[in-house]
C-alpha positions as CSV (number, residue, x, y, z in Angstrom):
1,M,34.5,162.9,166.4
2,P,34.7,164.6,169.8
3,A,36.5,168.0,169.4
4,H,39.0,167.2,172.1
5,L,40.2,164.1,170.1
6,A,40.4,165.7,166.7
7,G,43.8,167.4,167.3
8,L,45.2,164.1,168.7
9,N,44.2,162.1,165.6
10,V,45.7,164.7,163.2
11,H,48.9,164.7,165.2
12,S,49.0,160.9,165.3
13,K,48.5,160.8,161.5
14,A,51.2,163.4,161.0
15,D,53.6,161.4,163.2
16,A,52.9,158.2,161.3
17,E,53.5,159.9,158.0
18,K,56.8,161.4,159.3
19,D,57.9,158.0,160.5
20,E,57.0,156.4,157.2
21,K,59.1,159.0,155.3
22,R,62.0,158.5,157.6
23,R,61.8,154.7,157.0
24,Q,61.6,155.3,153.3
25,I,64.7,157.4,153.4
26,F,66.5,154.9,155.6
27,E,65.7,152.1,153.2
28,A,67.0,154.0,150.2
29,A,70.2,155.0,152.2
30,L,70.9,151.4,153.1
31,D,70.6,150.3,149.5
32,L,73.0,153.0,148.3
33,F,75.5,152.5,151.1
34,W,75.4,148.8,150.4
35,E,76.3,149.4,146.8
36,G,79.0,152.1,147.1
37,G,79.6,153.2,150.7
38,F,78.9,156.6,152.3
39,H,80.6,158.8,149.7
40,A,78.6,157.2,146.8
41,A,75.3,158.6,148.1
42,P,74.9,162.4,147.7
43,M,71.6,163.8,148.9
44,A,70.3,164.3,145.4
45,K,70.9,160.6,144.6
46,L,69.4,159.5,147.9
47,A,66.3,161.6,147.3
48,Q,65.9,160.0,143.8
49,A,66.3,156.5,145.3
50,A,63.8,157.2,148.1
51,G,61.3,158.7,145.6
52,V,61.1,162.0,147.4
53,P,62.1,165.6,146.7
54,V,65.5,166.6,148.1
55,G,63.7,169.1,150.3
56,T,61.8,166.3,152.1
57,I,65.1,164.8,153.2
58,Y,66.3,168.1,154.6
59,R,63.0,168.5,156.5
60,H,64.0,165.3,158.4
61,F,67.7,165.7,158.6
62,E,69.9,168.8,158.6
63,N,72.6,167.1,156.5
64,K,73.9,163.6,155.4
65,E,76.0,163.3,158.6
66,E,72.9,163.7,160.7
67,L,71.1,161.1,158.6
68,I,73.9,158.6,159.0
69,H,74.0,159.1,162.7
70,A,70.2,158.6,162.9
71,L,70.3,155.5,160.8
72,Y,73.1,154.0,162.9
73,G,71.1,154.7,166.1
74,D,68.0,153.1,164.5
75,I,70.0,150.0,163.5
76,K,71.8,149.8,166.8
77,G,68.5,149.8,168.6
78,Q,67.1,147.1,166.3
79,R,70.2,144.9,166.8
80,I,70.0,145.2,170.6
81,K,66.3,144.5,170.6
82,A,66.9,141.3,168.5
83,T,69.8,140.3,170.7
84,L,67.6,140.5,173.8
85,A,64.7,138.5,172.3
86,D,63.4,136.0,174.9
87,Y,66.1,137.2,177.4
88,D,65.5,135.6,180.7
89,P,67.5,137.0,183.7
90,S,66.6,134.0,185.8
91,L,68.9,131.8,183.6
92,S,72.5,131.3,184.4
93,L,75.0,133.7,182.9
94,R,76.3,131.0,180.6
95,E,72.8,130.2,179.3
96,R,72.1,133.9,178.8
97,F,75.4,134.3,177.0
98,D,74.5,131.5,174.5
99,R,71.2,133.1,173.8
100,L,72.5,136.6,173.4
101,W,75.3,135.5,171.1
102,R,73.1,133.4,168.9
103,N,70.4,136.1,168.7
104,G,73.0,138.7,167.8
105,F,74.7,136.5,165.1
106,L,71.4,135.6,163.5
107,Y,70.3,139.3,163.4
108,C,73.5,140.2,161.5
109,V,73.1,137.3,159.0
110,E,69.4,138.0,158.4
111,H,70.0,141.8,158.0
112,P,73.0,142.0,155.7
113,R,72.4,145.7,154.6
114,E,72.1,146.8,158.2
115,F,75.1,144.7,159.2
116,R,77.4,146.1,156.5
117,F,76.3,149.7,157.2
118,A,77.1,149.3,160.9
119,E,80.5,147.8,160.0
120,Q,81.2,150.8,157.7
121,Y,80.1,153.1,160.4
122,A,82.4,151.4,163.0
123,H,85.4,152.0,160.8
124,S,84.6,155.6,160.0
125,P,85.1,158.9,161.9
126,Y,81.4,158.9,162.6
127,L,81.8,156.4,165.4
128,R,83.4,159.0,167.7
129,D,80.0,160.7,168.4
130,A,77.8,157.6,168.2
131,E,77.5,156.7,171.8
132,K,76.6,160.3,172.7
133,S,73.5,160.1,170.5
134,I,72.3,156.6,171.3
135,Q,70.2,156.3,174.5
136,S,68.2,153.2,175.0
137,E,66.8,151.4,178.0
138,L,67.8,148.2,176.1
139,F,71.4,148.9,177.1
140,E,70.4,148.5,180.7
141,D,69.7,144.7,180.4
142,L,73.1,144.2,178.7
143,G,74.7,146.4,181.3
144,R,73.3,144.3,184.2
145,F,74.4,141.1,182.4
146,F,78.0,142.2,182.3
147,A,77.9,143.8,185.8
148,E,76.7,140.5,187.2
149,G,79.5,138.6,185.5
150,Y,82.1,141.0,186.9
151,R,80.6,141.0,190.3
152,D,80.5,137.2,190.6
153,G,84.0,136.8,189.2
154,V,82.7,134.8,186.2
155,F,84.3,137.2,183.7
156,K,88.0,137.9,183.3
157,P,88.9,141.3,184.9
158,L,89.3,143.0,181.6
159,R,88.0,146.4,180.6
160,P,84.4,146.2,179.2
161,E,85.5,147.4,175.7
162,I,88.0,144.5,175.6
163,L,85.6,142.0,176.9
164,T,82.9,142.9,174.3
165,A,85.5,142.9,171.5
166,L,86.3,139.3,172.3
167,I,82.6,138.6,171.8
168,S,81.7,140.9,168.9
169,G,84.9,140.5,166.9
170,P,84.4,136.8,166.1
171,M,80.6,137.3,165.7
172,N,81.0,140.1,163.1
173,A,83.8,138.3,161.2
174,L,81.8,135.1,160.9
175,A,78.6,137.0,160.0
176,A,80.5,138.7,157.2
177,R,81.6,135.3,155.9
178,A,78.1,133.9,156.2
179,I,76.6,136.8,154.3
180,A,79.3,136.5,151.6
181,R,78.6,132.8,151.5
182,T,82.2,131.9,151.8
183,C,81.3,129.5,154.6
184,K,78.3,127.8,156.1
185,F,77.4,127.3,159.7
186,S,75.6,124.3,161.1
187,E,74.1,124.5,164.6
188,E,77.0,122.5,165.8
189,H,79.5,124.9,164.3
190,M,77.7,127.8,165.8
191,Q,77.8,126.3,169.3
192,D,81.5,125.6,168.9
193,V,82.1,129.3,168.2
194,I,79.9,130.3,171.1
195,D,81.9,128.0,173.4
196,A,85.1,129.6,172.1
197,C,83.9,133.1,172.8
198,W,82.7,132.1,176.3
199,D,86.2,130.6,176.9
200,A,87.7,133.9,175.8
201,I,85.9,136.0,178.5
202,A,85.3,133.5,181.3
203,D,87.7,133.5,184.2
204,R,88.7,129.9,185.0
205,H,90.8,130.7,188.1
């Protein structure tokens, strides 16, 4: 191996091992948080579930609060990436909205642990600092989507946080019911809900 590449390969291997440990810890945390919430997962219990020494967790995260923030940022990024799958800016706003809503809903239903964690996080004091710690270019595509809707007068002149709540509120509520298997959704039912959410944000005047 050339000498100038040796250090690079060692560094890459170390980074891969670090990422794998973080993923291992995240997976254990999701399982514990699913079972009993944030308070039911002290670091010692988390280390046992992850199959690592407690010291290993503290090498990656200063405390449980930092771990929870990091996990939320990771899940938020995954959800946005899944929501933007096959996103095509050349489509109409309505066509893009349908795809974004369907992608977001299916991600929640197919990732119940991540969805429940994000819901727990959203109703906890942790959320106050969340947006400060999450930086992603993925937000730019969503930002342009909403900016275009406002610019062209397609969306109601409501504050962005209200507009997004009219979309995410029904999506999250229905995803929770689908995960709990208290109701089933056919493609027709899903489209009815998408239509209702569009009607809630679209300016008809």
